[in-house]
C-alpha positions in Angstrom: -28.1 136.9 -84.2 -28.1 133.7 -82.3 -29.6 133.8 -78.8 -28.2 132.2 -75.7 -29.7 130.1 -72.9 -27.4 130.9 -70.0 -28.2 129.4 -66.7 -25.1 130.9 -65.1 -24.1 134.5 -66.0 -20.6 133.7 -67.1 -19.4 136.9 -68.5 -20.5 139.4 -65.8 -18.5 141.0 -63.0 -15.0 139.7 -63.4 -15.8 136.3 -64.9 -13.8 136.1 -68.2 -13.0 133.5 -70.8 -10.7 131.3 -68.7 -13.1 131.3 -65.8 -16.1 130.5 -68.0 -14.3 127.6 -69.7 -13.5 126.3 -66.2 -17.2 126.5 -65.2 -18.1 124.5 -68.3 -15.4 122.0 -67.6 -16.6 121.5 -64.0 -20.2 121.0 -65.2 -19.3 118.1 -67.5 -16.8 116.6 -65.0 -19.7 116.3 -62.5 -21.8 114.2 -64.9 -20.3 113.4 -68.3 -22.9 113.2 -71.1 -24.7 109.8 -71.3 -22.8 108.4 -68.3 -26.1 107.1 -66.8 -27.1 105.3 -70.0 -26.3 101.9 -68.3 -26.6 100.4 -64.9 -23.7 98.0 -65.6 -20.3 98.5 -63.9 -18.7 101.7 -65.2 -15.9 100.9 -67.7 -17.0 97.3 -68.4 -17.7 96.1 -71.9 -21.3 95.5 -70.9 -21.5 99.1 -69.7 -20.2 100.5 -73.0 -22.4 98.2 -75.1 -25.5 99.3 -73.2 -24.5 103.0 -73.5 -24.1 102.8 -77.2 -27.4 100.8 -77.7 -29.4 103.3 -75.7 -27.8 106.4 -77.3 -28.5 105.2 -80.8 -32.0 104.0 -79.9 -33.2 107.4 -78.7 -31.0 109.3 -81.2 -31.2 107.0 -84.3 -30.2 109.9 -86.6 -26.6 109.9 -85.4 -25.1 107.0 -87.3 -26.7 108.1 -90.6 -25.4 111.6 -90.0 -21.9 110.6 -89.0 -21.6 107.9 -91.7 -18.8 106.1 -89.8 -17.9 103.7 -92.6 -17.3 106.5 -95.1 -14.2 107.6 -93.2 -12.2 104.4 -93.4 -8.5 105.3 -93.8 -9.3 109.0 -93.2 -8.0 111.4 -90.5 -11.0 112.2 -88.3 -11.0 114.8 -85.5 -13.9 114.8 -83.0 -14.3 117.9 -80.9 -15.9 117.0 -77.6 -15.9 113.2 -77.7 -17.6 112.8 -74.3 -17.3 109.2 -73.2 -16.5 108.1 -76.7 -19.6 106.6 -78.3 -19.2 108.1 -81.7 -15.4 108.1 -81.5 -15.2 104.4 -81.0 -17.4 103.9 -84.1 -15.1 106.0 -86.3 -12.3 103.8 -85.0 -14.2 100.6 -85.7 -14.8 101.8 -89.2 -11.0 102.2 -89.8 -10.5 105.9 -89.4 -7.4 107.5 -87.9 -9.1 109.1 -84.9 -8.0 112.2 -82.9 -10.4 113.3 -80.1 -10.3 116.4 -77.9 -12.4 116.8 -74.8 -12.5 119.6 -72.2 -13.7 117.3 -69.4 -10.9 115.2 -67.9 -13.4 112.7 -66.4 -15.1 112.2 -69.8 -11.8 111.7 -71.5 -10.7 109.1 -68.9 -13.8 107.1 -69.6 -13.4 107.4 -73.4 -9.8 106.2 -73.1 -11.0 103.2 -71.1 -13.6 102.5 -73.8 -10.9 102.3 -76.5 -8.8 100.1 -74.2 -11.7 97.7 -73.7 -12.4 97.3 -77.4 -8.7 97.2 -78.5 -8.7 100.4 -80.5 -6.3 103.4 -80.4 -6.7 107.1 -80.8 -4.9 110.3 -80.1 -6.5 111.8 -77.0 -6.1 115.4 -76.0 -7.6 117.2 -73.0 -7.8 120.7 -74.4 -10.2 123.5 -75.1 -11.6 123.6 -78.7 -10.3 127.2 -78.9 -6.7 125.8 -78.8 -6.8 123.3 -81.7 -4.1 124.9 -83.8 -1.7 125.0 -80.8 -1.7 121.2 -80.5 -2.7 119.8 -83.9 -1.1 120.1 -87.3 -2.5 122.6 -89.8 -4.6 121.4 -92.8 -4.5 117.8 -91.5 -8.0 116.4 -91.1 -10.3 115.0 -93.7 -13.3 115.2 -91.3 -13.9 117.4 -88.3 -16.9 116.1 -86.4 -18.7 117.5 -83.4 -22.1 116.4 -82.2 -23.8 118.7 -79.7 -20.7 120.4 -78.3 -19.8 123.7 -79.8 -23.0 125.3 -78.6 -21.8 124.7 -75.0 -18.7 126.8 -75.4 -18.2 130.5 -74.5 -16.9 131.4 -78.0 -18.3 129.1 -80.8 -16.9 131.4 -83.4 -13.4 131.0 -82.2 -13.7 127.2 -82.3 -14.9 127.5 -85.9 -11.8 129.7 -86.7 -9.6 127.0 -85.2 -11.3 124.3 -87.2 -10.5 126.3 -90.4 -6.8 126.0 -89.4 -6.6 122.2 -88.9 -9.0 120.9 -91.5 -7.8 120.0 -95.0 -8.7 122.2 -98.0 -11.9 120.7 -99.2 -12.3 118.8 -95.9 -15.6 117.9 -94.4 -17.2 119.5 -91.3 -20.1 117.7 -89.7 -21.6 119.3 -86.6 -24.8 119.3 -84.6 -26.1 122.6 -83.1 -29.3 123.2 -81.1 -32.2 124.7 -83.0 -33.7 128.0 -81.9 -37.1 127.2 -83.5 -37.9 123.9 -82.0 -40.4 122.3 -79.6 -37.5 121.8 -77.0 -36.5 125.4 -77.0 -40.1 126.6 -76.7 -40.4 124.4 -73.6 -37.1 125.8 -72.2 -38.3 129.3 -72.7 -41.5 128.5 -70.9 -39.6 127.0 -68.0 -40.8 123.5 -68.7 -37.6 121.9 -69.8 -33.8 122.3 -69.7 -31.2 121.8 -72.4 -29.4 118.9 -70.8 -30.4 115.9 -68.5 -28.6 117.4 -65.6 -29.5 120.8 -64.2 -27.5 124.0 -64.4 -25.9 123.7 -67.9 -23.7 126.9 -68.0 -24.1 127.6 -71.7 -26.4 126.2 -74.4 -26.7 128.4 -77.4 -29.5 128.0 -80.0 -29.3 128.8 -83.7 -31.5 129.6 -86.7 -30.4 128.5 -90.1 -29.2 132.1 -90.9 -27.1 132.1 -87.7 -25.5 128.8 -88.8 -24.7 130.2 -92.3 -23.1 133.2 -90.7 -21.1 131.1 -88.2 -19.8 128.9 -91.1 -19.2 131.6 -93.6 -15.8 130.1 -94.6 -17.6 126.8 -95.4 -19.9 125.6 -98.2 -22.9 124.4 -96.2 -24.5 121.8 -98.4 -26.9 120.2 -95.9 -28.6 121.9 -92.9 -31.6 120.0 -91.6 -33.5 119.5 -88.4 -34.1 116.2 -86.6 -34.8 114.7 -83.1 -37.6 115.3 -80.7 -37.2 113.4 -77.5 -40.5 111.7 -77.2 -40.2 109.6 -74.1 -41.6 110.1 -70.6 -38.5 111.3 -68.7 -39.3 109.5 -65.4 -39.9 106.2 -67.2 -36.8 106.8 -69.3 -34.7 107.1 -66.2 -35.9 103.6 -65.2 -34.9 102.3 -68.7 -38.5 102.1 -69.8 -39.4 103.6 -73.2 -42.9 105.0 -72.9 -43.9 107.8 -75.3 -45.2 110.9 -73.7 -48.1 113.2 -74.7 -48.7 114.3 -77.5 -46.1 112.1 -79.3 -47.8 108.9 -78.1 -50.9 109.7 -80.2 -49.1 110.6 -83.5 -48.4 108.1 -86.3 -44.7 107.7 -87.1 -44.8 109.7 -90.3 -46.5 112.7 -88.6 -44.0 112.6 -85.8 -41.1 112.6 -88.3 -42.8 115.6 -90.0 -42.6 117.5 -86.6 -38.9 116.5 -86.3 -38.2 117.9 -89.7 -39.6 121.3 -88.9 -39.4 121.6 -85.1 -36.5 119.2 -84.2 -34.0 120.1 -81.5 -30.9 119.1 -83.5 -29.6 121.0 -86.5 -27.5 118.5 -88.5 -25.0 120.4 -90.6 -22.7 119.2 -93.3 -20.2 121.5 -94.9 -17.0 121.6 -97.0 -14.1 123.9 -96.2 -13.4 126.4 -98.8 -9.7 127.5 -98.6 -9.0 131.2 -98.6 -12.7 132.1 -98.6 
């Protein structure tokens, strides 16, 4: 079964599901993901432009995985929109966007982003384990979640909720952290952490078999690895993109080979099989 990297012991001595969710919420409220990807005034168009440029520069696999343009006119649900970088691109492409986010601060920034660019979406500040309480059954053509579900206390319950709100034959695209990766090895050795900020409460990691078990109600037709963060962290914080050892010595094709087999991101595409 999947293993957990848990920096706070959430489920011990009286800490249950509601409390653990609250700890996760507080963590992401303190520093929403990618909030420091720009030095421009927070909430300005310049800020959002810089955040998007930087995100897709260091994670160039995201646009190809999401295929924003493919969802024009479709109903898209994003679970864990963060500050809205991917969500705004679904909207730009002409999708009918619904986003949920646990962190109130993150959702506030995402709403501002949509306002700045003149797009609309349905915004809900809820836990992913509550989807069917707030959203219509069998409604969404695409359920998308990039790097979110592995941060929740009960990923299996979120998947069960997705099964309720996705259309029969609908598409699921999610990213989960890989158990067999250079990043997880460094974490286990105490040389790295899952997120940029310290103290991430939950960060689960998965093998391919774990993923197939988790998504047993889906037809998983693509499950591949990508992404090794190759930049010197201290230089990166100063907005300088300097490759770190050993990645600075590898030709591009060799580096991509490592990403394919030892990447941190599992990119999963699946179709929902009704009554499976």
